N, CA, C and O atoms as a Tinker XYZ file with bonds, in Angstrom:
   460  protein
     1  N      0.839000   -1.190000    0.000000    73     2
     2  CA     0.000000    0.000000    0.000000    64     1     3
     3  C      0.883000    1.252000    0.000000    63     2     4     5
     4  O      1.871000    1.329000    0.731000    81     3
     5  N      0.514000    2.219000   -0.823000    73     3     6
     6  CA     1.267000    3.472000   -0.904000    64     5     7
     7  C      1.055000    4.292000    0.363000    63     6     8     9
     8  O     -0.012000    4.227000    0.973000    81     7
     9  N      2.060000    5.060000    0.762000    73     7    10
    10  CA     1.846000    5.949000    1.906000    64     9    11
    11  C      0.832000    7.036000    1.535000    63    10    12    13
    12  O      0.753000    7.470000    0.386000    81    11
    13  N      0.083000    7.450000    2.512000    73    11    14
    14  CA    -0.925000    8.488000    2.285000    64    13    15
    15  C     -0.256000    9.833000    2.541000    63    14    16    17
    16  O      0.244000   10.104000    3.633000    81    15
    17  N     -0.261000   10.660000    1.512000    73    15    18
    18  CA     0.408000   11.954000    1.579000    64    17    19
    19  C     -0.626000   13.047000    1.362000    63    18    20    21
    20  O     -1.455000   12.962000    0.456000    81    19
    21  N     -0.571000   14.066000    2.196000    73    19    22
    22  CA    -1.444000   15.232000    2.044000    64    21    23
    23  C     -0.582000   16.390000    1.565000    63    22    24    25
    24  O      0.435000   16.726000    2.173000    81    23
    25  N     -1.010000   16.992000    0.465000    73    23    26
    26  CA    -0.267000   18.106000   -0.133000    64    25    27
    27  C     -1.228000   19.271000   -0.367000    63    26    28    29
    28  O     -2.438000   19.133000   -0.187000    81    27
    29  N     -0.685000   20.405000   -0.764000    73    27    30
    30  CA    -1.516000   21.558000   -1.104000    64    29    31
    31  C     -1.114000   22.058000   -2.478000    63    30    32    33
    32  O     -0.032000   22.615000   -2.663000    81    31
    33  N     -2.004000   21.849000   -3.439000    73    31    34
    34  CA    -1.778000   22.322000   -4.811000    64    33    35
    35  C     -2.375000   23.718000   -5.020000    63    34    36    37
    36  O     -2.395000   24.234000   -6.137000    81    35
    37  N     -2.851000   24.310000   -3.947000    73    35    38
    38  CA    -3.468000   25.630000   -4.062000    64    37    39
    39  C     -4.967000   25.612000   -3.792000    63    38    40    41
    40  O     -5.601000   26.665000   -3.715000    81    39
    41  N     -5.534000   24.410000   -3.647000    73    39    42
    42  CA    -6.961000   24.290000   -3.350000    64    41    43
    43  C     -7.191000   23.954000   -1.883000    63    42    44    45
    44  O     -8.330000   23.787000   -1.448000    81    43
    45  N     -6.119000   23.857000   -1.133000    73    43    46
    46  CA    -6.202000   23.443000    0.253000    64    45    47
    47  C     -5.592000   22.068000    0.410000    63    46    48    49
    48  O     -5.294000   21.402000   -0.582000    81    47
    49  N     -5.406000   21.639000    1.632000    73    47    50
    50  CA    -4.794000   20.342000    1.882000    64    49    51
    51  C     -5.651000   19.215000    1.286000    63    50    52    53
    52  O     -6.853000   19.129000    1.534000    81    51
    53  N     -4.994000   18.355000    0.491000    73    51    54
    54  CA    -5.715000   17.272000   -0.177000    64    53    55
    55  C     -4.828000   16.044000   -0.284000    63    54    56    57
    56  O     -3.606000   16.118000   -0.148000    81    55
    57  N     -5.470000   14.923000   -0.529000    73    55    58
    58  CA    -4.723000   13.691000   -0.758000    64    57    59
    59  C     -3.911000   13.848000   -2.035000    63    58    60    61
    60  O     -4.416000   14.367000   -3.031000    81    59
    61  N     -2.670000   13.409000   -2.016000    73    59    62
    62  CA    -1.772000   13.614000   -3.150000    64    61    63
    63  C     -2.249000   12.895000   -4.411000    63    62    64    65
    64  O     -2.014000   13.382000   -5.517000    81    63
    65  N     -2.898000   11.771000   -4.269000    73    63    66
    66  CA    -3.267000   10.961000   -5.432000    64    65    67
    67  C     -4.692000   11.217000   -5.937000    63    66    68    69
    68  O     -5.096000   10.655000   -6.955000    81    67
    69  N     -5.452000   12.057000   -5.236000    73    67    70
    70  CA    -6.831000   12.351000   -5.639000    64    69    71
    71  C     -7.179000   13.732000   -5.095000    63    70    72    73
    72  O     -6.638000   14.150000   -4.072000    81    71
    73  N     -8.057000   14.423000   -5.755000    73    71    74
    74  CA    -8.323000   15.817000   -5.401000    64    73    75
    75  C     -9.430000   15.960000   -4.356000    63    74    76    77
    76  O    -10.359000   16.746000   -4.540000    81    75
    77  N     -9.335000   15.217000   -3.279000    73    75    78
    78  CA   -10.267000   15.352000   -2.157000    64    77    79
    79  C     -9.547000   16.160000   -1.079000    63    78    80    81
    80  O     -8.488000   15.766000   -0.591000    81    79
    81  N    -10.140000   17.296000   -0.717000    73    79    82
    82  CA    -9.510000   18.174000    0.271000    64    81    83
    83  C    -10.165000   18.005000    1.637000    63    82    84    85
    84  O    -11.227000   17.396000    1.768000    81    83
    85  N     -9.506000   18.559000    2.647000    73    83    86
    86  CA   -10.122000   18.559000    3.975000    64    85    87
    87  C    -11.397000   19.401000    3.957000    63    86    88    89
    88  O    -12.311000   19.162000    4.746000    81    87
    89  N    -11.459000   20.387000    3.056000    73    87    90
    90  CA   -12.659000   21.217000    2.948000    64    89    91
    91  C    -13.840000   20.418000    2.401000    63    90    92    93
    92  O    -14.992000   20.716000    2.717000    81    91
    93  N    -13.556000   19.406000    1.582000    73    91    94
    94  CA   -14.627000   18.538000    1.084000    64    93    95
    95  C    -15.274000   17.761000    2.231000    63    94    96    97
    96  O    -16.480000   17.515000    2.210000    81    95
    97  N    -14.487000   17.377000    3.219000    73    95    98
    98  CA   -15.003000   16.593000    4.335000    64    97    99
    99  C    -15.672000   17.438000    5.408000    63    98   100   101
   100  O    -16.522000   16.952000    6.154000    81    99
   101  N    -15.285000   18.703000    5.482000    73    99   102
   102  CA   -15.720000   19.560000    6.585000    64   101   103
   103  C    -17.234000   19.593000    6.807000    63   102   104   105
   104  O    -17.663000   19.480000    7.956000    81   103
   105  N    -18.070000   19.741000    5.766000    73   103   106
   106  CA   -19.521000   19.758000    6.025000    64   105   107
   107  C    -20.028000   18.455000    6.653000    63   106   108   109
   108  O    -20.953000   18.466000    7.465000    81   107
   109  N    -19.419000   17.349000    6.271000    73   107   110
   110  CA   -19.846000   16.059000    6.799000    64   109   111
   111  C    -19.366000   15.869000    8.236000    63   110   112   113
   112  O    -20.063000   15.268000    9.053000    81   111
   113  N    -18.182000   16.377000    8.539000    73   111   114
   114  CA   -17.681000   16.344000    9.912000    64   113   115
   115  C    -18.612000   17.174000   10.786000    63   114   116   117
   116  O    -19.006000   16.738000   11.868000    81   115
   117  N    -18.963000   18.374000   10.317000    73   115   118
   118  CA   -19.848000   19.260000   11.082000    64   117   119
   119  C    -21.226000   18.642000   11.285000    63   118   120   121
   120  O    -21.870000   18.870000   12.309000    81   119
   121  N    -21.675000   17.862000   10.311000    73   119   122
   122  CA   -23.000000   17.227000   10.401000    64   121   123
   123  C    -22.956000   15.943000   11.227000    63   122   124   125
   124  O    -23.985000   15.301000   11.433000    81   123
   125  N    -21.759000   15.565000   11.701000    73   123   126
   126  CA   -21.651000   14.404000   12.562000    64   125   127
   127  C    -21.594000   13.062000   11.855000    63   126   128   129
   128  O    -21.878000   12.029000   12.461000    81   127
   129  N    -21.230000   13.063000   10.584000    73   127   130
   130  CA   -21.121000   11.808000    9.840000    64   129   131
   131  C    -20.031000   10.933000   10.439000    63   130   132   133
   132  O    -19.010000   11.423000   10.921000    81   131
   133  N    -20.269000    9.647000   10.399000    73   131   134
   134  CA   -19.269000    8.678000   10.837000    64   133   135
   135  C    -18.208000    8.557000    9.739000    63   134   136   137
   136  O    -18.537000    8.639000    8.556000    81   135
   137  N    -16.938000    8.363000   10.116000    73   135   138
   138  CA   -15.880000    8.236000    9.100000    64   137   139
   139  C    -16.141000    7.150000    8.061000    63   138   140   141
   140  O    -15.768000    7.314000    6.899000    81   139
   141  N    -16.770000    6.049000    8.451000    73   139   142
   142  CA   -17.042000    4.998000    7.459000    64   141   143
   143  C    -18.041000    5.479000    6.411000    63   142   144   145
   144  O    -17.958000    5.092000    5.246000    81   143
   145  N    -18.980000    6.321000    6.825000    73   143   146
   146  CA   -19.938000    6.881000    5.865000    64   145   147
   147  C    -19.245000    7.840000    4.900000    63   146   148   149
   148  O    -19.550000    7.856000    3.708000    81   147
   149  N    -18.309000    8.642000    5.421000    73   147   150
   150  CA   -17.558000    9.548000    4.556000    64   149   151
   151  C    -16.685000    8.756000    3.583000    63   150   152   153
   152  O    -16.560000    9.122000    2.415000    81   151
   153  N    -16.087000    7.676000    4.067000    73   151   154
   154  CA   -15.258000    6.832000    3.192000    64   153   155
   155  C    -16.108000    6.278000    2.049000    63   154   156   157
   156  O    -15.671000    6.266000    0.898000    81   155
   157  N    -17.308000    5.825000    2.362000    73   155   158
   158  CA   -18.187000    5.291000    1.325000    64   157   159
   159  C    -18.619000    6.383000    0.357000    63   158   160   161
   160  O    -18.636000    6.161000   -0.854000    81   159
   161  N    -18.965000    7.547000    0.865000    73   159   162
   162  CA   -19.410000    8.658000    0.016000    64   161   163
   163  C    -18.329000    9.075000   -0.969000    63   162   164   165
   164  O    -18.607000    9.270000   -2.152000    81   163
   165  N    -17.097000    9.211000   -0.488000    73   163   166
   166  CA   -16.001000    9.695000   -1.328000    64   165   167
   167  C    -15.220000    8.568000   -2.002000    63   166   168   169
   168  O    -14.262000    8.819000   -2.732000    81   167
   169  N    -15.633000    7.337000   -1.753000    73   167   170
   170  CA   -14.950000    6.154000   -2.296000    64   169   171
   171  C    -13.468000    6.155000   -1.912000    63   170   172   173
   172  O    -12.586000    5.975000   -2.751000    81   171
   173  N    -13.229000    6.364000   -0.620000    73   171   174
   174  CA   -11.880000    6.377000   -0.073000    64   173   175
   175  C    -11.733000    5.260000    0.946000    63   174   176   177
   176  O    -12.721000    4.750000    1.473000    81   175
   177  N    -10.503000    4.892000    1.213000    73   175   178
   178  CA   -10.242000    3.903000    2.260000    64   177   179
   179  C    -10.365000    4.586000    3.619000    63   178   180   181
   180  O    -10.326000    5.812000    3.722000    81   179
   181  N    -10.514000    3.776000    4.646000    73   179   182
   182  CA   -10.559000    4.339000    5.992000    64   181   183
   183  C     -9.228000    5.010000    6.335000    63   182   184   185
   184  O     -9.203000    6.011000    7.052000    81   183
   185  N     -8.134000    4.467000    5.832000    73   183   186
   186  CA    -6.824000    5.080000    6.088000    64   185   187
   187  C     -6.770000    6.485000    5.483000    63   186   188   189
   188  O     -6.220000    7.401000    6.094000    81   187
   189  N     -7.336000    6.657000    4.290000    73   187   190
   190  CA    -7.340000    7.984000    3.647000    64   189   191
   191  C     -8.219000    8.958000    4.427000    63   190   192   193
   192  O     -7.839000   10.107000    4.655000    81   191
   193  N     -9.404000    8.486000    4.834000    73   191   194
   194  CA   -10.292000    9.343000    5.632000    64   193   195
   195  C     -9.613000    9.703000    6.958000    63   194   196   197
   196  O     -9.641000   10.857000    7.385000    81   195
   197  N     -9.008000    8.711000    7.597000    73   195   198
   198  CA    -8.321000    8.971000    8.867000    64   197   199
   199  C     -7.209000   10.003000    8.696000    63   198   200   201
   200  O     -7.017000   10.857000    9.562000    81   199
   201  N     -6.477000    9.932000    7.587000    73   199   202
   202  CA    -5.394000   10.895000    7.344000    64   201   203
   203  C     -5.953000   12.307000    7.191000    63   202   204   205
   204  O     -5.404000   13.259000    7.745000    81   203
   205  N     -7.040000   12.439000    6.442000    73   203   206
   206  CA    -7.657000   13.762000    6.278000    64   205   207
   207  C     -8.220000   14.279000    7.596000    63   206   208   209
   208  O     -8.064000   15.455000    7.924000    81   207
   209  N     -8.867000   13.408000    8.343000    73   207   210
   210  CA    -9.425000   13.827000    9.631000    64   209   211
   211  C     -8.323000   14.181000   10.626000    63   210   212   213
   212  O     -8.474000   15.113000   11.416000    81   211
   213  N     -7.225000   13.446000   10.590000    73   211   214
   214  CA    -6.098000   13.767000   11.474000    64   213   215
   215  C     -5.502000   15.118000   11.098000    63   214   216   217
   216  O     -5.152000   15.910000   11.973000    81   215
   217  N     -5.385000   15.381000    9.796000    73   215   218
   218  CA    -4.892000   16.684000    9.347000    64   217   219
   219  C     -5.825000   17.779000    9.859000    63   218   220   221
   220  O     -5.372000   18.815000   10.345000    81   219
   221  N     -7.121000   17.541000    9.746000    73   219   222
   222  CA    -8.099000   18.519000   10.221000    64   221   223
   223  C     -7.931000   18.768000   11.716000    63   222   224   225
   224  O     -7.966000   19.916000   12.159000    81   223
   225  N     -7.750000   17.712000   12.494000    73   223   226
   226  CA    -7.542000   17.886000   13.944000    64   225   227
   227  C     -6.238000   18.629000   14.229000    63   226   228   229
   228  O     -6.201000   19.501000   15.097000    81   227
   229  N     -5.177000   18.294000   13.509000    73   227   230
   230  CA    -3.866000   18.902000   13.751000    64   229   231
   231  C     -3.797000   20.364000   13.322000    63   230   232   233
   232  O     -2.996000   21.130000   13.857000    81   231
   233  N     -4.630000   20.755000   12.362000    73   231   234
   234  CA    -4.583000   22.110000   11.805000    64   233   235
   235  C     -5.959000   22.776000   11.863000    63   234   236   237
   236  O     -6.315000   23.566000   10.989000    81   235
   237  N     -6.718000   22.449000   12.895000    73   235   238
   238  CA    -8.111000   22.878000   12.962000    64   237   239
   239  C     -8.295000   24.388000   12.833000    63   238   240   241
   240  O     -9.145000   24.833000   12.062000    81   239
   241  N     -7.524000   25.180000   13.564000    73   239   242
   242  CA    -7.740000   26.631000   13.528000    64   241   243
   243  C     -7.451000   27.192000   12.138000    63   242   244   245
   244  O     -8.191000   28.048000   11.656000    81   243
   245  N     -6.384000   26.721000   11.487000    73   243   246
   246  CA    -6.058000   27.219000   10.143000    64   245   247
   247  C     -7.136000   26.810000    9.132000    63   246   248   249
   248  O     -7.553000   27.616000    8.300000    81   247
   249  N     -7.574000   25.564000    9.211000    73   247   250
   250  CA    -8.586000   25.061000    8.274000    64   249   251
   251  C     -9.896000   25.831000    8.462000    63   250   252   253
   252  O    -10.531000   26.224000    7.484000    81   251
   253  N    -10.296000   26.046000    9.711000    73   251   254
   254  CA   -11.553000   26.750000    9.962000    64   253   255
   255  C    -11.479000   28.213000    9.533000    63   254   256   257
   256  O    -12.462000   28.762000    9.037000    81   255
   257  N    -10.319000   28.849000    9.719000    73   255   258
   258  CA   -10.162000   30.238000    9.259000    64   257   259
   259  C    -10.254000   30.316000    7.736000    63   258   260   261
   260  O    -10.907000   31.207000    7.193000    81   259
   261  N     -9.602000   29.387000    7.055000    73   259   262
   262  CA    -9.649000   29.368000    5.592000    64   261   263
   263  C    -11.053000   29.062000    5.102000    63   262   264   265
   264  O    -11.506000   29.642000    4.116000    81   263
   265  N    -11.748000   28.155000    5.781000    73   263   266
   266  CA   -13.120000   27.832000    5.410000    64   265   267
   267  C    -14.022000   29.053000    5.561000    63   266   268   269
   268  O    -14.920000   29.264000    4.746000    81   267
   269  N    -13.793000   29.849000    6.585000    73   267   270
   270  CA   -14.562000   31.084000    6.787000    64   269   271
   271  C    -14.308000   32.066000    5.642000    63   270   272   273
   272  O    -15.239000   32.710000    5.158000    81   271
   273  N    -13.057000   32.181000    5.212000    73   271   274
   274  CA   -12.730000   33.054000    4.075000    64   273   275
   275  C    -13.449000   32.582000    2.812000    63   274   276   277
   276  O    -13.966000   33.391000    2.042000    81   275
   277  N    -13.476000   31.278000    2.610000    73   275   278
   278  CA   -14.158000   30.711000    1.442000    64   277   279
   279  C    -15.640000   31.043000    1.496000    63   278   280   281
   280  O    -16.226000   31.453000    0.494000    81   279
   281  N    -16.251000   30.867000    2.670000    73   279   282
   282  CA   -17.683000   31.160000    2.825000    64   281   283
   283  C    -17.971000   32.636000    2.564000    63   282   284   285
   284  O    -18.973000   32.968000    1.931000    81   283
   285  N    -17.105000   33.520000    3.045000    73   283   286
   286  CA   -17.289000   34.958000    2.808000    64   285   287
   287  C    -17.185000   35.286000    1.324000    63   286   288   289
   288  O    -17.966000   36.083000    0.804000    81   287
   289  N    -16.217000   34.668000    0.640000    73   287   290
   290  CA   -16.048000   34.907000   -0.792000    64   289   291
   291  C    -17.285000   34.430000   -1.568000    63   290   292   293
   292  O    -17.738000   35.102000   -2.494000    81   291
   293  N    -17.813000   33.295000   -1.194000    73   291   294
   294  CA   -19.021000   32.776000   -1.843000    64   293   295
   295  C    -20.195000   33.705000   -1.586000    63   294   296   297
   296  O    -20.990000   33.966000   -2.489000    81   295
   297  N    -20.313000   34.206000   -0.361000    73   295   298
   298  CA   -21.423000   35.097000   -0.010000    64   297   299
   299  C    -21.372000   36.407000   -0.795000    63   298   300   301
   300  O    -22.413000   36.983000   -1.111000    81   299
   301  N    -20.166000   36.874000   -1.110000    73   299   302
   302  CA   -20.035000   38.116000   -1.887000    64   301   303
   303  C    -20.525000   37.940000   -3.317000    63   302   304   305
   304  O    -20.947000   38.906000   -3.953000    81   303
   305  N    -20.472000   36.737000   -3.816000    73   303   306
   306  CA   -20.895000   36.480000   -5.196000    64   305   307
   307  C    -19.811000   36.856000   -6.182000    63   306   308   309
   308  O    -18.705000   37.251000   -5.813000    81   307
   309  N    -20.162000   36.720000   -7.439000    73   307   310
   310  CA   -19.216000   37.009000   -8.514000    64   309   311
   311  C    -19.098000   38.507000   -8.750000    63   310   312   313
   312  O    -20.056000   39.251000   -8.541000    81   311
   313  N    -17.926000   38.947000   -9.184000    73   311   314
   314  CA   -17.780000   40.357000   -9.554000    64   313   315
   315  C    -18.629000   40.664000  -10.792000    63   314   316   317
   316  O    -18.984000   39.754000  -11.540000    81   315
   317  N    -18.953000   41.943000  -11.010000    73   315   318
   318  CA   -19.835000   42.318000  -12.119000    64   317   319
   319  C    -19.365000   41.821000  -13.485000    63   318   320   321
   320  O    -20.192000   41.435000  -14.311000    81   319
   321  N    -18.056000   41.821000  -13.739000    73   319   322
   322  CA   -17.579000   41.385000  -15.052000    64   321   323
   323  C    -17.821000   39.891000  -15.274000    63   322   324   325
   324  O    -18.079000   39.467000  -16.401000    81   323
   325  N    -17.740000   39.104000  -14.222000    73   323   326
   326  CA   -18.027000   37.670000  -14.346000    64   325   327
   327  C    -19.519000   37.457000  -14.561000    63   326   328   329
   328  O    -19.918000   36.628000  -15.379000    81   327
   329  N    -20.342000   38.199000  -13.833000    73   327   330
   330  CA   -21.791000   38.085000  -14.012000    64   329   331
   331  C    -22.204000   38.504000  -15.422000    63   330   332   333
   332  O    -23.125000   37.919000  -15.992000    81   331
   333  N    -21.538000   39.503000  -15.988000    73   331   334
   334  CA   -21.842000   39.925000  -17.359000    64   333   335
   335  C    -21.529000   38.804000  -18.344000    63   334   336   337
   336  O    -22.309000   38.548000  -19.262000    81   335
   337  N    -20.398000   38.139000  -18.160000    73   335   338
   338  CA   -20.041000   37.016000  -19.029000    64   337   339
   339  C    -21.038000   35.875000  -18.882000    63   338   340   341
   340  O    -21.407000   35.247000  -19.874000    81   339
   341  N    -21.480000   35.597000  -17.656000    73   339   342
   342  CA   -22.472000   34.543000  -17.429000    64   341   343
   343  C    -23.787000   34.880000  -18.136000    63   342   344   345
   344  O    -24.422000   34.007000  -18.728000    81   343
   345  N    -24.195000   36.168000  -18.068000    73   343   346
   346  CA   -25.444000   36.591000  -18.706000    64   345   347
   347  C    -25.355000   36.389000  -20.217000    63   346   348   349
   348  O    -26.291000   35.882000  -20.835000    81   347
   349  N    -24.235000   36.784000  -20.807000    73   347   350
   350  CA   -24.047000   36.615000  -22.254000    64   349   351
   351  C    -24.068000   35.135000  -22.623000    63   350   352   353
   352  O    -24.684000   34.757000  -23.619000    81   351
   353  N    -23.412000   34.308000  -21.845000    73   351   354
   354  CA   -23.403000   32.869000  -22.122000    64   353   355
   355  C    -24.805000   32.282000  -22.039000    63   354   356   357
   356  O    -25.188000   31.468000  -22.879000    81   355
   357  N    -25.571000   32.689000  -21.030000    73   355   358
   358  CA   -26.955000   32.197000  -20.899000    64   357   359
   359  C    -27.795000   32.633000  -22.089000    63   358   360   361
   360  O    -28.601000   31.855000  -22.600000    81   359
   361  N    -27.609000   33.883000  -22.537000    73   359   362
   362  CA   -28.363000   34.375000  -23.686000    64   361   363
   363  C    -28.010000   33.577000  -24.943000    63   362   364   365
   364  O    -28.900000   33.210000  -25.710000    81   363
   365  N    -26.747000   33.311000  -25.156000    73   363   366
   366  CA   -26.318000   32.520000  -26.319000    64   365   367
   367  C    -26.885000   31.110000  -26.264000    63   366   368   369
   368  O    -27.343000   30.578000  -27.275000    81   367
   369  N    -26.854000   30.514000  -25.097000    73   367   370
   370  CA   -27.393000   29.163000  -24.941000    64   369   371
   371  C    -28.887000   29.151000  -25.214000    63   370   372   373
   372  O    -29.385000   28.252000  -25.890000    81   371
   373  N    -29.601000   30.132000  -24.702000    73   371   374
   374  CA   -31.041000   30.210000  -24.939000    64   373   375
   375  C    -31.334000   30.397000  -26.424000    63   374   376   377
   376  O    -32.266000   29.785000  -26.946000    81   375
   377  N    -30.564000   31.224000  -27.107000    73   375   378
   378  CA   -30.758000   31.425000  -28.546000    64   377   379
   379  C    -30.512000   30.123000  -29.308000    63   378   380   381
   380  O    -31.254000   29.799000  -30.236000    81   379
   381  N    -29.482000   29.382000  -28.926000    73   379   382
   382  CA   -29.206000   28.098000  -29.562000    64   381   383
   383  C    -30.347000   27.121000  -29.333000    63   382   384   385
   384  O    -30.765000   26.425000  -30.258000    81   383
   385  N    -30.850000   27.065000  -28.114000    73   383   386
   386  CA   -31.985000   26.175000  -27.819000    64   385   387
   387  C    -33.191000   26.529000  -28.679000    63   386   388   389
   388  O    -33.866000   25.645000  -29.206000    81   387
   389  N    -33.459000   27.824000  -28.818000    73   387   390
   390  CA   -34.603000   28.262000  -29.615000    64   389   391
   391  C    -34.417000   27.893000  -31.087000    63   390   392   393
   392  O    -35.360000   27.448000  -31.741000    81   391
   393  N    -33.196000   28.079000  -31.611000    73   391   394
   394  CA   -32.924000   27.690000  -33.005000    64   393   395
   395  C    -33.122000   26.196000  -33.202000    63   394   396   397
   396  O    -33.737000   25.768000  -34.178000    81   395
   397  N    -32.605000   25.413000  -32.283000    73   395   398
   398  CA   -32.747000   23.959000  -32.382000    64   397   399
   399  C    -34.216000   23.549000  -32.316000    63   398   400   401
   400  O    -34.656000   22.658000  -33.044000    81   399
   401  N    -34.959000   24.201000  -31.448000    73   399   402
   402  CA   -36.387000   23.883000  -31.323000    64   401   403
   403  C    -37.139000   24.242000  -32.609000    63   402   404   405
   404  O    -37.994000   23.482000  -33.063000    81   403
   405  N    -36.823000   25.391000  -33.188000    73   403   406
   406  CA   -37.467000   25.800000  -34.447000    64   405   407
   407  C    -37.131000   24.840000  -35.578000    63   406   408   409
   408  O    -37.978000   24.551000  -36.423000    81   407
   409  N    -35.901000   24.347000  -35.597000    73   407   410
   410  CA   -35.446000   23.480000  -36.679000    64   409   411
   411  C    -35.747000   22.013000  -36.424000    63   410   412   413
   412  O    -35.408000   21.161000  -37.245000    81   411
   413  N    -36.364000   21.714000  -35.322000    73   411   414
   414  CA   -36.729000   20.334000  -35.033000    64   413   415
   415  C    -35.553000   19.458000  -34.648000    63   414   416   417
   416  O    -35.612000   18.244000  -34.843000    81   415
   417  N    -34.515000   20.017000  -34.122000    73   415   418
   418  CA   -33.373000   19.219000  -33.690000    64   417   419
   419  C    -32.075000   19.854000  -34.123000    63   418   420   421
   420  O    -31.964000   21.077000  -34.204000    81   419
   421  N    -31.109000   19.030000  -34.397000    73   419   422
   422  CA   -29.798000   19.534000  -34.787000    64   421   423
   423  C    -29.860000   20.242000  -36.124000    63   422   424   425
   424  O    -30.555000   19.809000  -37.043000    81   423
   425  N    -29.131000   21.323000  -36.219000    73   423   426
   426  CA   -29.100000   22.067000  -37.470000    64   425   427
   427  C    -28.263000   21.319000  -38.500000    63   426   428   429
   428  O    -27.292000   20.648000  -38.150000    81   427
   429  N    -28.638000   21.435000  -39.759000    73   427   430
   430  CA   -27.890000   20.829000  -40.854000    64   429   431
   431  C    -26.662000   21.688000  -41.127000    63   430   432   433
   432  O    -26.811000   22.856000  -41.484000    81   431
   433  N    -25.454000   21.153000  -40.973000    73   431   434
   434  CA   -24.256000   21.976000  -41.182000    64   433   435
   435  C    -24.103000   22.414000  -42.638000    63   434   436   437
   436  O    -23.338000   23.333000  -42.930000    81   435
   437  N    -24.838000   21.752000  -43.569000    73   435   438
   438  CA   -24.728000   22.096000  -44.991000    64   437   439
   439  C    -25.859000   23.006000  -45.457000    63   438   440   441
   440  O    -25.913000   23.373000  -46.631000    81   439
   441  N    -26.743000   23.364000  -44.568000    73   439   442
   442  CA   -27.873000   24.202000  -44.956000    64   441   443
   443  C    -27.356000   25.537000  -45.461000    63   442   444   445
   444  O    -26.490000   26.150000  -44.837000    81   443
   445  N    -27.878000   25.981000  -46.573000    73   443   446
   446  CA   -27.502000   27.257000  -47.164000    64   445   447
   447  C    -26.240000   27.201000  -47.997000    63   446   448   449
   448  O    -25.882000   28.193000  -48.632000    81   447
   449  N    -25.555000   26.068000  -48.014000    73   447   450
   450  CA   -24.340000   25.953000  -48.813000    64   449   451
   451  C    -24.722000   25.665000  -50.257000    63   450   452   453
   452  O    -25.590000   24.834000  -50.527000    81   451
   453  N    -24.067000   26.359000  -51.181000    73   451   454
   454  CA   -24.364000   26.102000  -52.588000    64   453   455
   455  C    -23.567000   24.906000  -53.037000    63   454   456   457
   456  O    -22.471000   24.656000  -52.535000    81   455
   457  N    -24.114000   24.162000  -53.987000    73   455   458
   458  CA   -23.373000   22.978000  -54.351000    64   457   459
   459  C    -23.784000   22.427000  -55.587000    63   458   460
   460  O    -23.238000   21.414000  -56.024000    81   459
């Protein structure tokens, strides 16, 4: 069995071989989930869950402070320029859906081509 290594690629402390972070487990820890249930949910071994939970216990104040920053950032929402891009993307998607609906499905890529 490979040693279980926790690293930080910039998303927070996570298992080196899979992108599960301590932040992924935090809501389940707070809700009182048993470690075996978390292992089943994330398809991890008990050793992997234990390593993440031990990291959480060893670095609890840092993890909780970072989690608070994440929650604050989420609460602020996206900046106006990101929301503008999202609005344009939604409008384009809606226009495509309407075209497809009018045409009865996928558009013919050769439609309008002279030949």
